[in-house]
N, C-alpha and C positions, 0 to 999 in steps of 0.2 A: 467408463474416458471412451465415449463416445465420436468426442470431437478431434481427440489424441490422434484418434483408430482411420479418423477419416484423411487426416492429415498425415500419415506417415503412406496410409496408401496411394495420395497424392504423391509420392518419393521424399520428403523430407524425411532428413536423419534425425531431429531430436525434434521436440515440443516443447515449448516451456508454456506456460499460464502465468498471465501478469497480473495483479489488482494491487488498489493505492491504498492507503490511508490516510485523514487526516484533511479530507480534503472543503469541509465545513470551520473547521474551527478558526476558530479567529482571530489564532496566537499557534507558531511554532513551523517548522518542517513540515512539506507535504513525505510522503512516502512512499518508496515500490519497489515490489519485491518480484521479480521473475526467481521461475521452478522450472528443472527435464527433473520428470517423476519416471523410471524403469515403464518401459511399455510393461501394460497386464500387473502392473502394480495396482496394489489391495493396503488401503488406509483406517483402517478400523475407527469409523467414527468421525473423520475429514466430512468438516462441511462450511459453510460460508461463515466465515470468525463471529457475524455479529449474532450466530444464532448458537454461538457456546459461552463457556463459562471462562473467567482470566484463566483458571486451574488447570482447564481444556486445552485452551488453546497453548499453555505451554509447555504443557504435557505432548501435545501435538508437533510442536515447532521440534520438538529434540529428535520425533522418529523422523519428521521429513524431513529434515539435515544430515540426519544418519541415513534413510533412503533414496535420497534424489541423488539421480546425478551430479548437478548444478545446481545452485541455488547462487543469491546475486540480492541485497537491499539498496538501493537508493534511497538518497533525497533530494530535492532542489531546498535551498534554505530559503529564513522569512523574506529577507533582501532578495531573491530572485522570483517570489513572489508577487513582490510591491513593484519587481522593477518590470515585470514581462505577462504578472496575470496568474491567477490561479491557473489558469485552464492550459496554458504552456509550460507554466512550472507543474504540472504535474502529467504531459507528457514530457520535460525532459527528467526524472525522476525516473519514466516507466525505460527511458531509454537508457540512461542510466546503466538501471539496474537491468535490461536483455546485451545491453555492451558487454555489462562484465560477469555474464554467464561464460564464458568461452574465448579466448584468442582470436577467435574466426568465426564469425556468427552464419554465413554467407548458405546454407541448406537447411537451419533453424525455423521454423513456422513457429509464431506465437498467436497465442489467446489470449484476448486482454480481453476482463470484465469492463464492461460499459457503455456505450452510445459514443464514443468520443469522437471514433471515425478519422483520429488524426493520420496525417503523414508519417508514417516509421519507420525505419532504419534496415524491418526485415520486413517478408509477406506477414501476413498478419490477420487473424478475425476479429472481430468485436464483441461479445455476445453481452445483450440487456441481463444479467442476474445473473450470468457466469459465475461467478463462484459457490451457487450451487448446482449449476451442470455439469461443470469442470472437474475433475478432482486435481485438476492441475494449479489452474486457477483458486480453488479454493485451497490449496496449500501457501500459494503465494499470499494469496488474504490471511492467512496464520502469518505467516512473517510480517508484511509488512504491520497486520496492529500489535502484533507481542511489542518491533522494535521500537514504533511509534508508541505505546505504553511507555517500554522502557524510557524513552527519551522522555518523557510529561513528569516520570517520579523526580527526575534529572531537575526538569525543569522548576517544579517545587521546592527542591532543594536549594536549587537557584535563586527562588522568586515564591518564597512562602507565602505570602499575602495573598496571591492571587487563587492559591489551589487547584492547584494542573495537577496534582494525584488523584484528583475529584472529577472536573469536569471534562478532565482530558483537552479542554483550550476550547471546547464546542460551547455556542451561544445559549447556556442556563440563566436562565433567571440570577441564578448566585453570580454568576461571570461577568456577568454585567452591574450587577448589586456594587462588587471590587474594581470593576473600571471606573464608577462613580465614584467610591470613595478614594480610589488611590491616580485613576489616568493610565494612560497604557503605559506597560513593561518592553523593553527593547526587542522583546522575541514576540510583542503583536501584531499582527500582521496593519501597516498602513492603509494600503487598500481598501478594508475590510470597512465594512461599517461598525464600529465601538463598541457607539452609544446609543441605547431606548431614546425616546419619545417617549 
């Protein structure tokens, strides 16, 4: 927790990790999670969610939720993505996740995965590859990924012909094929390129 310890040394009383899930898909909401872990926390096996199996992510989510001082998962909707673009929608989801942690965020420092360089509501540091470098970001990565995967299961129940349970909305060959066959659903991002030539 090197990045977390540096923030505490600078006088912050809490440090949260923030990560997103669902920036790249052609459909559905973008998710973001913010997590404050106790200082000197150890969660065995916690890593970038993309490097973990679904089963391991689900198990880790339960431990993260038990261990965390606070956590919050938020979204920006498909409609918001189409209205303000995916970059700004990602910022919105992250802001909502941070603001959902505590009533007063005045002395929280955020460690955020990626190179977005957004204007955020609290002091923060963006870390490229942060989900593999910061335990707090890794925890947020797991919460956001599991929440979005569960959301995609719900999308599959609503729109079974699209296969959201398999591709999770990402631009796979199978997803493009079903778009050619059925056209876009109500949850597809109209601001994205939905059809390949």
